[in-house]
C-alpha positions as CSV (number, residue, x, y, z in Angstrom):
1,X,0.0,0.2,0.0
2,X,0.8,3.6,-1.0
3,X,2.3,5.4,2.2
4,X,0.3,8.2,2.3
5,X,2.9,10.7,2.9
6,X,4.3,10.0,0.2
7,X,1.7,12.1,-1.5
8,X,2.9,15.3,-2.3
9,X,0.3,16.6,-5.1
10,X,-1.3,20.1,-3.8
11,X,1.2,20.7,-1.2
12,X,3.3,23.7,-1.4
13,X,7.0,24.2,-0.3
14,X,7.9,28.2,0.8
15,X,10.8,29.1,-0.7
16,X,12.7,31.7,-2.9
17,X,14.6,30.3,-5.6
18,X,14.1,31.7,-8.7
19,X,11.6,29.4,-9.3
20,X,9.7,30.7,-6.4
21,X,10.1,34.1,-7.6
22,X,8.3,33.8,-11.6
23,X,5.4,35.4,-12.0
24,X,2.4,32.2,-11.5
25,X,0.8,33.2,-15.2
26,X,4.0,32.5,-16.4
27,X,5.0,29.2,-14.9
28,X,1.7,27.7,-16.1
29,X,2.3,29.1,-19.8
30,X,5.9,27.4,-19.3
31,X,4.2,24.1,-18.2
32,X,1.7,24.0,-21.2
33,X,4.9,24.5,-23.6
34,X,6.6,22.1,-21.6
35,X,3.8,19.6,-21.8
36,X,3.2,20.7,-25.8
37,X,7.1,19.6,-26.2
38,X,6.5,16.3,-23.9
39,X,4.1,14.9,-26.1
40,X,6.3,16.2,-29.7
41,X,9.3,14.3,-28.5
42,X,9.6,10.9,-30.5
43,X,13.3,9.7,-30.2
44,X,16.1,9.3,-27.7
45,X,17.6,13.0,-27.7
46,X,14.8,14.3,-27.4
47,X,13.5,12.5,-24.5
48,X,17.4,12.9,-23.3
49,X,17.1,16.6,-23.3
50,X,13.6,16.5,-22.1
51,X,14.8,15.0,-18.9
52,X,18.4,16.7,-18.1
53,X,16.2,20.2,-18.3
54,X,13.4,18.7,-15.7
55,X,16.0,17.8,-12.9
56,X,18.0,20.8,-14.2
57,X,14.7,22.7,-13.1
58,X,14.1,20.7,-10.0
59,X,17.6,21.6,-9.2
60,X,16.3,25.1,-9.8
61,X,13.6,25.1,-7.8
62,X,15.7,23.4,-4.6
63,X,12.6,21.3,-4.1
64,X,14.4,17.7,-2.9
65,X,15.0,15.9,-5.6
66,X,13.3,13.0,-3.5
67,X,10.4,14.8,-3.0
68,X,9.9,14.9,-6.7
69,X,10.3,11.0,-7.1
70,X,8.5,10.5,-4.0
71,X,4.9,12.0,-5.9
72,X,5.9,9.9,-8.6
73,X,4.4,6.7,-5.9
74,X,1.1,6.6,-6.0
75,X,1.3,6.9,-9.9
76,X,3.5,3.2,-10.4
77,X,1.1,1.0,-11.0
78,X,0.0,3.1,-13.6
79,X,3.2,4.0,-15.2
80,X,3.7,0.2,-15.1
81,X,0.2,-0.8,-16.3
82,X,0.7,1.3,-19.4
83,X,4.4,0.2,-19.8
84,X,2.7,-3.7,-20.4
85,X,0.2,-2.5,-22.9
86,X,2.7,-0.7,-24.7
87,X,5.4,-3.7,-24.5
88,X,3.1,-6.6,-25.4
89,X,0.3,-4.7,-28.2
90,X,2.4,-3.0,-30.1
91,X,2.9,-4.8,-33.5
92,X,4.7,-3.7,-36.6
93,X,4.9,-4.7,-40.4
94,X,8.1,-3.1,-40.7
95,X,10.3,-5.1,-38.8
96,X,10.8,-8.7,-37.2
97,X,9.5,-9.7,-33.9
98,X,12.4,-9.4,-31.4
99,X,11.1,-11.7,-29.1
100,X,8.1,-14.4,-29.7
101,X,6.7,-17.2,-27.4
102,X,3.4,-19.4,-27.9
103,X,1.8,-20.2,-24.9
104,X,-1.1,-23.1,-25.5
105,X,-3.9,-21.7,-23.3
106,X,-6.9,-25.2,-24.1
107,X,-7.8,-25.7,-27.8
108,X,-5.7,-22.7,-29.1
109,X,-2.1,-21.2,-29.0
110,X,-2.2,-17.2,-27.7
111,X,1.8,-16.0,-29.4
112,X,3.1,-13.1,-27.2
113,X,5.3,-10.8,-29.6
114,X,7.6,-7.9,-28.5
115,X,8.8,-5.7,-31.0
116,X,11.7,-3.1,-30.6
117,X,8.6,-0.2,-31.8
118,X,7.0,-1.8,-29.0
119,X,9.7,-1.5,-26.3
120,X,10.1,2.0,-27.3
121,X,6.5,3.3,-26.7
122,X,7.0,1.6,-23.2
123,X,9.9,3.8,-22.2
124,X,8.6,6.5,-23.8
125,X,4.9,6.4,-22.3
126,X,7.0,6.0,-18.7
127,X,8.9,8.7,-19.5
128,X,6.4,11.5,-20.7
129,X,4.3,10.8,-18.0
130,X,6.9,11.1,-15.5
131,X,8.3,14.6,-16.7
132,X,4.4,16.0,-17.1
133,X,4.1,15.0,-13.1
134,X,7.3,16.5,-12.5
135,X,7.7,19.9,-14.0
136,X,3.9,20.7,-13.6
137,X,4.2,19.8,-10.0
138,X,6.9,22.1,-9.4
139,X,6.1,24.9,-11.6
140,X,2.4,24.7,-10.0
141,X,1.5,23.6,-7.3
142,X,5.4,22.8,-5.1
143,X,6.8,26.6,-5.6
144,X,3.1,28.3,-6.3
145,X,0.8,29.5,-3.0
146,X,-2.8,28.7,-3.0
147,X,-3.8,32.6,-3.4
148,X,-1.2,33.1,-6.3
149,X,-2.3,30.1,-8.4
150,X,-6.1,31.6,-8.0
151,X,-4.7,35.4,-9.3
152,X,-3.1,33.5,-12.5
153,X,-6.0,30.9,-13.2
154,X,-8.8,33.6,-12.7
155,X,-6.3,36.0,-14.9
156,X,-5.3,33.9,-17.8
157,X,-9.6,33.2,-18.1
158,X,-10.3,37.1,-17.9
159,X,-11.3,36.9,-21.5
160,X,-14.1,34.3,-21.1
161,X,-16.1,36.9,-19.0
162,X,-17.3,38.2,-21.9
163,X,-19.5,35.5,-22.4
164,X,-20.4,35.4,-19.1
165,X,-18.3,32.8,-17.2
166,X,-17.9,32.7,-14.0
167,X,-14.2,32.6,-14.0
168,X,-13.1,33.9,-10.6
169,X,-15.3,31.1,-9.2
170,X,-14.2,28.5,-11.3
171,X,-10.8,29.7,-9.9
172,X,-11.5,29.6,-6.6
173,X,-13.0,26.4,-7.0
174,X,-9.6,24.5,-8.7
175,X,-7.8,26.3,-6.0
176,X,-9.8,25.2,-2.7
177,X,-9.3,21.3,-4.1
178,X,-5.4,21.7,-4.7
179,X,-5.2,23.0,-1.4
180,X,-7.2,20.4,0.5
181,X,-5.5,17.1,-1.1
182,X,-3.0,17.5,1.7
183,X,-5.5,18.3,3.8
184,X,-7.3,15.0,3.2
185,X,-4.3,13.1,3.2
186,X,-3.7,13.9,7.2
187,X,-7.2,13.0,7.4
188,X,-7.1,9.8,6.0
189,X,-3.5,9.0,7.6
190,X,-4.6,9.9,11.3
191,X,-8.2,7.6,10.8
192,X,-6.0,4.8,8.7
193,X,-3.7,4.5,12.4
194,X,-7.0,5.3,14.3
195,X,-8.1,1.4,12.8
196,X,-5.2,0.0,13.1
197,X,-4.5,0.8,16.8
198,X,-8.5,-1.0,16.7
199,X,-7.5,-4.3,15.2
200,X,-7.6,-3.4,11.4
201,X,-5.7,-5.0,8.3
202,X,-5.2,-3.1,5.5
203,X,-2.2,-5.1,3.9
204,X,-2.8,-8.2,3.6
205,X,-6.4,-10.7,2.5
206,X,-8.1,-11.0,-1.0
207,X,-8.6,-8.1,-2.9
208,X,-12.4,-7.8,-2.1
209,X,-11.1,-8.5,2.1
210,X,-9.1,-5.2,1.3
211,X,-11.3,-3.6,0.0
212,X,-14.2,-4.2,2.7
213,X,-11.1,-2.8,5.1
214,X,-11.3,0.7,3.8
215,X,-15.3,1.1,4.8
216,X,-14.0,2.0,8.1
217,X,-12.1,4.4,6.8
218,X,-13.9,6.0,3.6
219,X,-17.1,6.5,5.9
220,X,-15.6,9.1,9.0
221,X,-13.3,10.8,5.5
222,X,-16.6,11.7,3.9
223,X,-18.2,12.9,6.9
224,X,-15.2,15.1,7.9
225,X,-15.3,16.2,4.0
226,X,-18.6,18.0,4.2
227,X,-18.2,19.1,7.6
228,X,-14.7,20.7,6.2
229,X,-16.8,21.8,3.6
230,X,-19.8,23.6,5.6
231,X,-17.0,25.1,7.7
232,X,-15.3,26.5,4.6
233,X,-18.9,28.0,3.7
234,X,-20.1,29.4,6.9
235,X,-16.6,30.8,7.0
236,X,-16.8,32.5,3.6
237,X,-19.7,33.6,4.2
238,X,-19.4,35.7,7.6
239,X,-16.7,37.3,5.8
240,X,-18.8,38.5,3.0
241,X,-17.7,36.7,0.2
242,X,-20.1,36.9,-3.1
243,X,-17.6,35.7,-6.0
244,X,-15.3,38.3,-7.8
245,X,-17.6,41.0,-8.2
246,X,-16.1,44.4,-7.3
247,X,-12.8,42.3,-5.2
248,X,-9.5,44.1,-5.5
249,X,-6.1,42.5,-4.6
250,X,-3.3,43.5,-2.3
251,X,-0.9,42.4,-4.8
252,X,-0.9,42.4,-8.2
253,X,0.3,40.4,-10.6
254,X,3.3,42.2,-12.9
255,X,5.5,40.4,-15.3
256,X,9.3,40.9,-15.2
257,X,12.5,40.6,-17.0
258,X,12.6,36.8,-15.4
259,X,9.7,35.9,-17.1
260,X,10.5,36.8,-20.3
261,X,14.2,35.2,-20.0
262,X,12.3,32.3,-18.5
263,X,9.7,32.0,-21.8
264,X,12.8,32.7,-24.3
265,X,14.8,29.6,-22.9
266,X,11.5,27.2,-22.7
267,X,10.6,28.1,-26.2
268,X,14.5,26.9,-27.2
269,X,14.0,24.0,-25.7
270,X,11.2,23.5,-27.2
271,X,12.7,24.2,-30.5
272,X,15.6,22.2,-29.8
273,X,13.4,19.2,-29.4
274,X,11.8,19.7,-32.8
275,X,15.1,20.2,-34.2
276,X,16.9,17.1,-32.8
277,X,13.0,15.0,-33.8
278,X,13.9,16.2,-37.4
279,X,17.2,14.8,-37.5
280,X,16.9,11.9,-35.3
281,X,21.0,11.2,-34.9
282,X,20.7,7.8,-34.4
283,X,17.6,7.2,-36.1
284,X,15.9,5.9,-32.6
285,X,13.0,7.0,-32.3
286,X,9.3,6.3,-32.7
């Protein structure tokens, strides 16, 4: 079972690094550009460039690398599943299989084949997910406080106000959801420890038995979540919260020279990925 404390999604790590000081709107745009570059990468060299840039980004942000890696533990089985699917279900008519097994199953034979392109797709798919989660977390939740994240979301979605989209409400909902992820994880950990002290067993037995063992955890967790939501609603109402109409901000967001330099570097990274995809020095790619 995944240790709940290893789930770092939604957590904010205060700091004074260059990444922390970037404008949150710029960080959102940079993360989108990086994600697009990830999906454009198609060979070994492009993934090497993206991986090295991700490691450099983590080092610059001064977020411990082990913390970022621990945040990937909850998606480990998803990564493993996608790798297996790409490895065994990818076929090719342009190359011969590297491995082939014929497994007799009752009256028919099940053939398992592995192609070079299947291995590449499995590795590249796992790298895409790892890089996407790591870089987006570093740019957004790890180095951006929930308040500035709300302001940046509202500002970027500002043009939608013309067609009467409740931009402020949407930004507030997203930010509150991210803010309460660590709180719910901590609450779940406390409830599970309390149930373990009463003799509950979450790690052994069949899948059905372990699912039933989680019921005493889910019920108080839902009750606690609804109570927290009600307390939050009462607190917002007591402070006369009426949405974004007529509200002002204590700190206004402003772009700086460092945001422009970061954008130039990200565009250069994107261009280098496209260039390496075009030349493909080793000829190893999809």
